[in-house]
N, C-alpha and C positions, 0 to 999 in steps of 0.2 A: 967240191961236191962229194968226194969220197969221205971227207971228214964229217959231213952232214949225215951220211948213211951210217958211219961208225957210231956217232953219238946217238942217233935214232935207235940203232940196234941195241946199244947199251941200255937205254931207258926202257925199251921193250922187254929186254931180259929181266931187268930189275922188277918191272911191274908184273911179269908172269911169275917170277919166283915168289913174289909177295902173295899173289893170289894162291899159289900152290901151298904155301905155308899155312894159310888159314883153312884151305880145303881139307888138309890132313890133320887138323887140330883135334877133332873129337876123339875122346878116349879116356882111359884110366891112366893116371900118372901117379907113380908110387915114389915116396921118399924112403930111401933105404939107409938113412943115417944111423938108425938104431935098430938092431935086429929084434929087440924086445917090444918095439912099438909098431903099430899099424898106423900108417899115415898116408892117405892118398887123396887125390883130387879127381873128380869126374867132370870132364868138360864136354858139354853137349853142343851140337850144331845149332840148336834153337836159341843159343845165347844164355843158357843157364849153366850153373856149376854146383857141385856138392863137395864139401870138404869133410873128411872123416879122420879122427885121431883116437887111438886107444893105446894106453900104457897102464899096465896093472889095473887098478880100479878106476882110473880116469878115462872117461869116454866123452868126446866132444864132437859136435857137428856144427856146420854152418852151411848155408846155401845162399845163392844170390844170382845175379846176372853178370855177364861179361860182354865186353865189346872190344873191337879192334882199337888199339892205342892210336891216337891221332898222329903223333909225331915220332913214333918209334917203329922201326922196321920189324915186322913179325912179332909185335908185342900185343899183349892183351891186358885189359884193365878189368879187375874184378871189383865189384862193389860190395860193401859190407863184409870184407874179408877179415877173418880171424886167423892170425898166424900162430899155429900151435907148435911149430918146429922146435923151438928151444925151451919154452917155458911151460908147456902142458897147460894145466888149469890156470896158470898166471899169464895166459896168452896176451899178445898184443892185438888190439882191435883197430882196424884201419877203415877209413871211409872208402878208400879205394887202394888197390894194390896192383903193381905192375909185374908181369912175368914176361919173359922173352922166350920165344920158341927157337931152339937151336938143335936142328935134327930131331932126335927123339926126346930131347930134354925141354923142360920148362924151367928157366933159371930166374933167380930173383935179382940179377944184375948183369952188367956187361962183361963180367970177368969169366963167363962160361960156366960150365957145370961145376958145382961144389957140393958140400954136404947138405945144403938146404935145397938143392934142385930136386925136381920130380922127373923120373924117367918113364916114358910111355910103356905101358904093359901091352901084351898081345891080346888081352881079353877084349871081347866085343861087348859094347854097351847096349843095354836095353833100358828103357825108361818106363 
């Protein structure tokens, strides 16, 4: 019986932390890889996002919708995402793109935060 309660508590904690990760998702996330580049994502609670990139004379934007990733803990899937992180105007276009929320970071893989991660800003969003 004690084992049943322990297992039940474990699953309850996992489900609660998953809910909390999505509740605190909305915000501005900045990629700080290159100090000469402005590169950020705006994630809204209504399921939309906006991606902005500017480096010298190159200015790029894309927007779309996001949803919770079905089989990934604390993951989101962005539709029609254009990845400007490395290539600027020679960007990669994805039908969908996965990001994982890890504390204040949105990461592009399971390895944790890296130079392609976005960190949450303290700025409040208005739409």
